[in-house]
N, C-alpha and C positions, 0 to 999 in steps of 0.2 A: 274499346269493344262496343259493339252494338247490342243493346239489351233486347231480349225477347222473353216471353213468359217462360219458355223452356229453360233458358239460361238462369233466370232468377230462381226457379224452383230447384235447380241443382246447386245453387250457391251455398257454401258451407258457413258463411259468416253468421247467418241468422236463420231461424225457423220461419219459413214463409207461411203465413196463415191464410185461411180462405178469404178473409176480407181483402187482403192484399192482392190475391189472385183475381178477385172480382173487379178490383180497381183496374188491373191491367187489361182485362177483357174490354173495358170501355175505352182503352187507349190504342186500339188496334190500328187506327188510321194516323197515328202520330209516331214519331221516331225520337229516341234518345240514344245518343252515342257518348260513351264515357271513355276518357283517356286512361292511360296506364296509371295504376295506383289509386284510382278513384273508387271509394267504397260504393258498391252497388246499392247499398241502403239509402244513398242519396236520393233515389227516385221517390222515396216517401215524401220528400220536400217539394216535389214537382206536382202541381195540380193542373189538370186539364178540365176546362169547362165543358158542359154537354155539347156545345157547338164547335168545339175544337177539332179540326180535321186537317190532316196533311201538314201538320207543323213539324219542324225539325229542331232539335236541341243538341248542340255539340259542346261538350265540356272537356277541356283539355286536361292533360296529365297533371297530377299533383294538386288538383283543386282541393282547397280546404275551406270549411265554413263552420261557423258556430250557429248563431241564430240566423237561419236562412230559409227563404221560401221563394219559389218561382211559380207564378200563376199565369196561365196563358189561355186566351180566348181568341176565337176567330179561325181563319183558314190560311194555310200556306205561309205562315210566318216562320222566321228562322232566328234562332238565338245562337250566337257563337261566343263562348267564353274560352280565352286562351289558356296557355300552360302556366302552372305555378301561380294561380290566382287565389287570393284569400278574400272571401266575401262574406260580410255580415249585413243582414237587412233583408229587404223584400224587393223582388224584381217582378214587375207586372207587364204583360204584353197584351195589347188589345188592338185588333185590326185585321187586315187582309193583305198578305204579301209584303209585310214590313220586315226589316232586319234590325236586330239589336246586337251590338258587338261590344264585348269587354276585352281589352287587349291583355296579352300575357304579362305576368308579374305585377298586376294591379293588386293593391291592398285596400279594401274597403272595410272600415271599422263598423259603421252602421249607417245605412242609407236606404231611402225609398226611391227606387228607380222605376219610372213609368214610360214605356214606349207605346203611345196611343195614336194609331193611324198615321204615323210618320216614323222615319228611321231615327235611331239613337246610337251614337258611337262614343265609347270611352277608350282612349288610346292606351298604349302599353306603358307600364311603369308608373301609373298614376297612384296617388295616395289620396284617399277620400276619408275624411274624419267622421266624427259622430254627428248624428241627427241631421244629416245632409239630405236634401230633396233635389232630385234630378228628374225633370219631367218635360216632355215635349208637347204638352197640351194642357189647357185649363180644364178639359173634359166637358164642362158645362159651357154651352154656347151663348154668346151675346149677339143680339140682332138690333138693327135699327127698328124703331117703333113702326109697326105696320108691315114689315118684311115677312115673307113666308119663312117659317123656321126650318130652313135646310142648311146643311153644312156649307154649301156654296155661298150662302148669304151671311154666314157668320162673320163677325168682326174680329174674332179671335181664333182662327183655324189652327189646327196642329201644324207644327213646323219641325223639320229635321233639326236635331241637336247634335253637336259634335264637341267633344273635349279632346284636345290633342295629346300627344305623347308627353309623359313626364310632367303632369299637372298635379299640383297639390290643392285640394279643395278643403278649405278650413271648416271647422265645426259650425253646424247650423246654417251653412250657406244654402241658398236656393238658386239652382240653375234652371232657367225656364225655357220655354219654346223659342226656337230661333237662335239660341245662343251658339256662338262659335268661339271656342277658346283655343288660341294657338298653343303650340308646344312650349314647354319649359316655363309656364306661368304659375302664379300662385293666386288662388281666390281667397280673399280675406274672410275671416270668421263672420258669420251673420250677414254676409253680403247677398244682394239680390241681383242676379245676372240675367238680363233679358234681351241682349243684343249681341251682335258679332263684333269681335275684336280681330285685328290683323297683326299686331306686333307681338312677337314672342319675347320671352325673358322679361316679363312685366309682372308687377303686383296689381291685381284688379280687385278693388274693394269698394264698399259703400252700397247705399240703397237710393236710387239705382246705382249699379257698379260702374266705376270708371277707372282708368289707369292712374295709380297714385305713385308708382315708382317704376323706372325703366332700367334695363341693363343689369338684371339680377340673375343669379343662379341659386339653386337650392338643392339640398341632399336629404335623403331619408335617414 
């Protein structure tokens, strides 16, 4: 269902206080759509910055979360979270016209996910362990000495990041900008992944990460 202030005020789950209503008045140019069975009180965990305009958030049916926060800045961004997702951690969106997608049936125990001025995709049926960082930008720019400090001159610009279907990301792994992880792979605990891989059914581990084993399958 698409939430509006009127629907929230009629919700029987909780008493809507004036502070909550005032928050929603500031969200009039953004949209949140919740799937079947999602508790409307989830919107308390979604924060829009003062500059957030025309953003869209779609959360599929059966979404469950414990410690969860979604923080969004910028204009015209879209967040898609599939059906039957369990997510713990923080999801941050920064930019203009970017997309962040988390596929159906993903289970994230505890992660910090940042989509900053580039797209970020996590495929269906992924398993993300504890203390994982997934971010498509260093945020702070690095320039050659003497260059004008513009994003176009940065040596470390944001890059799209994609994690394929049915990928297991081990505890404390760091998946960085430009990473492309094929389907059916395992990312080893405490690994640092900062490049693209093309082979599926592999274990990718180390700092920096490399393929350490091929022709594997895994199950939850």
